[in-house]
C-alpha positions in Angstrom: 0.0 0.0 0.0 1.3 3.4 -0.9 1.9 6.1 1.6 0.2 9.5 1.5 1.5 12.9 2.4 -0.7 16.0 3.0 0.9 19.3 2.3 -0.7 22.7 3.1 0.4 25.7 1.1 1.3 23.2 -1.6 1.4 25.4 -4.7 4.4 27.7 -4.0 7.6 28.1 -2.2 8.6 25.6 0.4 5.3 23.8 0.1 5.8 23.1 -3.6 9.4 21.9 -2.8 8.0 19.5 -0.2 5.5 18.1 -2.8 8.4 17.5 -5.2 10.6 15.8 -2.7 7.7 13.6 -1.5 6.6 12.7 -5.0 10.2 11.7 -5.8 10.0 9.3 -2.8 6.8 7.9 -4.3 4.4 9.3 -1.7 0.8 9.9 -3.0 -0.1 13.5 -2.3 -3.0 15.5 -0.9 -2.3 19.1 -2.0 -4.0 21.9 -0.1 -4.1 25.5 -1.0 -6.6 28.3 -2.0 -5.9 28.5 -5.7 -7.7 25.7 -7.5 -6.0 26.3 -10.9 -2.5 26.2 -9.4 -3.4 23.1 -7.4 -4.7 21.2 -10.4 -1.6 22.2 -12.5 0.7 21.0 -9.7 -1.2 17.8 -9.3 -1.1 17.0 -13.0 2.7 17.8 -13.2 3.5 15.7 -10.1 1.4 12.8 -11.3 2.8 12.9 -14.8 6.5 13.2 -13.7 6.5 10.8 -10.8 3.5 8.5 -11.3 2.0 9.3 -7.9 -1.7 9.9 -7.2 -2.5 13.5 -6.3 -5.6 14.7 -4.6 -6.6 18.4 -4.6 -8.3 20.1 -1.7 -9.2 23.7 -2.3 -9.3 25.3 1.2 -8.8 28.6 2.8 -7.2 27.6 6.1 -8.1 30.9 7.7 -11.8 29.8 7.6 -13.6 27.2 9.6 -15.0 25.6 6.5 -11.5 25.3 5.0 -10.0 23.7 8.1 -12.9 21.3 8.5 -12.5 20.1 4.9 -8.9 19.2 5.5 -9.7 17.6 8.9 -12.4 15.5 7.2 -9.9 14.2 4.7 -7.3 13.4 7.5 -9.9 11.4 9.4 -10.7 9.1 6.5 -9.5 5.8 8.1 -9.3 3.8 4.9 -6.9 6.5 3.4 -4.5 7.4 6.2 -2.1 10.3 6.1 1.4 9.2 6.8 3.1 12.6 6.5 1.5 15.9 7.4 3.4 19.1 6.3 1.9 22.2 7.9 3.3 24.8 5.6 0.5 27.2 4.7 1.2 30.8 5.7 1.1 34.4 4.8 2.2 37.8 6.2 0.6 41.1 6.8 2.4 44.1 5.3 0.9 46.8 7.4 2.1 47.9 10.8 0.2 46.2 13.6 -0.9 49.6 14.7 -2.8 50.3 11.5 -3.5 46.8 10.2 -7.0 45.4 9.9 -7.9 43.2 13.0 -9.6 40.6 10.8 -6.4 40.2 8.8 -4.4 39.7 12.0 -6.8 37.1 13.3 -6.7 35.3 9.9 -2.9 35.3 10.2 -3.0 33.8 13.7 -5.5 31.2 12.5 -3.4 30.0 9.6 0.0 30.1 11.4 -1.1 28.6 14.8 -4.7 27.4 15.1 -4.8 25.4 11.8 -1.6 23.5 12.3 -2.7 22.6 15.9 -6.1 21.4 14.6 -4.6 19.3 11.8 -2.1 17.7 14.2 -4.9 16.9 16.6 -6.8 15.2 13.8 -3.9 13.2 12.4 -2.1 12.1 15.6 -4.6 9.4 16.8 -4.3 7.4 13.6 -0.5 7.8 13.5 -0.3 6.6 17.1 -2.6 3.7 16.4 -0.4 2.7 13.4 2.8 3.5 15.4 4.2 5.5 12.5 3.9 9.0 11.0 5.7 12.2 10.4 4.6 15.8 11.1 6.6 18.7 9.8 5.7 22.2 10.9 7.2 24.9 8.7 8.0 28.2 10.3 9.3 31.4 8.7 12.5 33.3 9.6 10.1 36.3 9.5 9.1 35.3 13.1 12.6 36.5 14.2 12.2 39.9 12.5 10.3 42.7 14.1 7.2 43.7 12.1 7.0 47.0 10.2 6.9 49.6 12.9 5.0 47.4 15.4 5.9 49.8 18.2 6.2 53.5 17.9 8.2 55.4 20.5 6.0 58.3 21.4 2.5 56.9 21.5 1.3 59.6 23.9 
C-alpha cells in the first residue's frame, strides 16, 4: 500500500518543494491551497512526472470551512495520512498599529490554530499505526520585528 503525504500551502515556495521531494520518494499527495487552478496544475505535473496519485483540496485555512474540509480528509480511516506538512502561511504588510484586525486574526489562525487542529486530527491514527511524520514549517520572519510594530512616542 502506498503512503500518503498531505501538504498545506502546496502550490508555491517551500510547500511546492515538499511536494516535489515527497513525489520523488513515491508518496501519493494531498495538495492543499486556495488557488484551484494552481493546485490542479501542480497535481497534474507531479502525477505525470513521478507516477503518484495527487488529490486536490481547495481550502482557505483561515476559515472554519477550510480547516474542516482538511480535517475530514485526514480522518478518513481507509486512506490514512502518513506525513503531514503544515506549511501554509502568509504575512501582513501593514504595521500592527494600523492593520485590519480581521487580517491579524486570519494570520494567527493560519499560522497557529490550523496546524494545531490538523495535528490533533492526524495524531490518533499515527499513534494507532505506530508511525507517521509531522513537519511544521515556520518562517524566519518570526525573528524579524514587524514593520513599525511599536512607535516610541505613542502619547
